Each structure stands twice: as C-alpha cells, then as structure tokens.
N, C-alpha and C positions, 0 to 999 in steps of 0.2 A: 598837658601841656601844650601851649601854643606860642610858636614864635611867629612875630607878624612878618618881620622883614629878614630877607635872604640875601646873600650875595650872589649875583648870577656871573656866569663866564663871559667873555666878549663876545658880543655879536658876530664879529669878524670870524673868531674861531668857530663858533656855531656853524657860520654859512659856509666854512671851508669844509667842516666834517660832513654836512649835509651833501657834500658831492659824493659821497662813498656809501655803498651799500652795507648793511648788517654784515654781511659774509666776510668782506674785507676787513672791517672794524675789529670782527671778532678775531681774526688771523693776527692784526696788528697787537692784538691785547691778550695774545697767548690763549685764545678760547676761555679766558676766565670772567667775563663779563656779559655774556650771554644768559637771558632768562630761560627758565624752564620751557621745554617743548610745548607744555600744555596751555601756555600764555599766548592764545592766539587774536587776530582780529574777528571781530563777530559779523563784519561785513567786509567785503573788499575794500581796500583803501590803497592810496599812494603813499609814499614814505613821509613819515612825520618827524620832526626834528625840533628839541626845544629843551630847557633847562627845567628839571624837576622840582615840583611843589609836592612835598610827602604828606602823607596820613597814615597813622596807625590806629587800628580800632579793633573790637571784637566782632565775632562773626555776628551776622544779621543786624550789624548797626547801620542804619542808612544816614544818621545826622551828622557824623564825623566827615563822611566823603562829601556831601553838600556843603558843609560849612568850610571846607577845605576851598572851595571854590572862591570864597571871598577873599582869599589871600593870595590867589594867584592872578599874573598879570598877562596881558596880551603876548602870545607866543610861546607862553608856559605849556607844561604838559605835568597833569596830576599822575601822581604815580601813589597807589592804595594798597597798603598791606592788611589784609584780611584773614591772614593766618592759612591761606589756601581753603577756605570753606566753601563748598561748592552747591549747598543746598538751599540757600536764601540769598536773594539777589540785594545787593548792597547800591544799585546803580541801576537807571533806566532812562527812558527818554526826556523826563522832566530835567533831569541833572544834566543830559547831554545837552540839551537846548539851552539851558544858563550857561553851560562852558562856551558854546558857540557865540552866544550873544554878546560874550566878554571876550572874544578873542582867543581863548585857551584852544590850544591845536589840537589836544587829545587826552585821552584818560588810559592809563595802565592799572590793571587790578589783578591782585592775586587773589582772586575770588570769584563771584558769580555776579551776573546783571541779567536783565530781563528788557521787555520792550524792544526787541531787536526789528521789529518791523518799523516802530517809530524812529529808531536810531537810523535805520536805512534810509527812511525818508527824508531825514534832515541832513543825512551825509556827513555825520560826525563820528571820526575815528575812534574807536573803542577796542581794547585789548582786554581779553579776560580768561580766567581758566574755565570757566563754566557757564552755562545758560540755563536758566530756571525761572518759572513764573513767582516761585515764592517770593514774598516781598519781606524787606526787613522792618525794623522800627526805629524808632527815635527816642530809646531811652537811654543812651550812653554818648557820651562826649569822650572821643579819645585824642590822641597827639597830633599836632599838625607842624610841619616842617621840622621834624626830629630825624634821627636817622633811621632807616627801615630795612626790612629784607622784602625783597618782591620777587617772585621767581627763583629764589635760591641766591640773589644776587643784593649784596648790601648797595643802597642807595641813599646818599645825603641830599640834602636841598641844595640845589644849584648845579648836581651833576647833570651831564648831557644826556638825553637819552634819544635813541635814535630807533625807529620802528619802521619794518617795510614788510613784504609778503613773507620774509623769511623769519622773522621773529624780533625780538627787541634785545637791544644791548644798551648797557650804561656805560658813559665814559666818565671816570671820576673828573671832578672839575680841576683838581689838583695835577692830573695828566694829561690834560687835554691838548696843551703843545706838543707833548712827546708823542703822544698817539696818533696825530696829524701827522708829524712827519714820518713815522712808521708806516701809516697807512698808504701815504704817497709812495714809499718804495715798495711796499706790497702791490700797488697797482702798477708801478713800473714792471714788476717782476711778471705779473700775469700777462701784461701787454707783449712782453717779450715772447713768453709762452705761446701766446695766440700767433704771433709774427711767424715764429719757427713752425706753428702747425700750419699756417697758411704757405709755407713753402713746402710741404710734404712730409714733415716729421709727423709721427704719431704723438699723442699727448704724454706717453711714457718715455719716447725719445726726447720729446722737446723739454719735459721736466727734468730728466737727467743731464741733458745737456745746460741746463741754467743752474742746477745745483750742484754739479761737477760731481756726479755719482750720488749713491745713497749708502748709507750705513744700517746694514740690517741687522734688527735685534730678535726678530720672529721668524722663523722658517730659513734658519741659514743653511739648512741642508738642501735648499732648493736652488738649482742652478739659475741664475739671472742672466740674460745675456748684455 
C-alpha cells in the first residue's frame, strides 16, 4: 500500500517543539514515546525535527526505503520499519544523498545501514539500530505512509519526530499542542531547580522543594532527611 498524500502538522507547532530536547519531550509524554536505545545516530548530528513519512518493509529490502524518498517533502523525516533486522543494510550513502538533495532532514531506521564514511562526508543525519556492509536488494515493495512501529514506538504519517544526541522521540500529531504545553511547564520546573541549586541547594534539596516532598514506594524503611 502506498499513500501519496499525508496531513502534516502546523509548521508553527513544529518550530515550537524544536526548541526542546528529547529528554524534556519524553518527560512531557510520560516516557512513552522514546524509541529503543539501540537506535542511535551513525554520525554526530545536531537536533533534527520534522513530520514523519513512514515506510514498512521486509528485512533486506532496499527498494521500499528508496521509493519512500519520492513521497517526502522538504523538512520531512523518513521513518522506516525493517522489523529490527540488523544484518543487512537497507540504507546507504546514495539514498542519503538523494534525501539531502530533496531537503529531507533525516532518516530513522529500525534496521541497519552502511556507507557510514559517505554519510559522514555529506553530513546527512541517519539514525539506525546497526551498521553492516551487507547490502539489501530490490525484490520487494512494501508499504509507504502507513502506521508503523519503529524502535518500539507507533509512528503515524505526519507525527512529529525529534532526534538529538539522547535519542529519538515521536510526538503524535493529534497530541502536539497538548505536548507543547506540557513540555513548557517541564522546562519551567527544571529552570526553577537550576535556580535553587545556584543558590546553594543540592539537587536533591531543590527537587524536594519544587515537588513538595516525595512519595516513597520502594525502600520505605530507609530514613530520608
């Protein structure tokens, strides 16, 4: 199945969410929308943010990820479900070059990539679960712009993807405004803790002051000042 047109979120909302790191966004979503820790940048990158164009395919299929490029617009992020297969690369420097020339800002792959030196040379952000020299082939055409799983997270076309040095989070398009309000409050909370620490409080003391105490569910027999 290939869906050519998708609904993308407001550019203003994307711009606002881009101001926050994945750590704060994860907190704002109750730690529920962070991809698996194995999905990491293959080269050092700055933060990338954009709406998801999704692809789902079988292990070793190179054709579907490359075909998905043609359905993406400048500013999009490709998110590809290869069912966590690590031993065959379905992405490389040629596909990355094609993305960069079209203004696609990144690709996130629940699978493997190769050509890391070439990707480094063109400075295109790629996140993947593994790196291997083994190439895929072009014998399968999977699904494009359908709901997928990537790194243990459900990703719908048009959801907002934020990726930085800590990892990748996915903000459901239908919850974007709500998440934005929550992450602003989370930022204010952390800023308050930093201010209290600058006044001489320890991190524990500042956290206790802001939270108004703790409800201890483990280690209740330990005395806490």
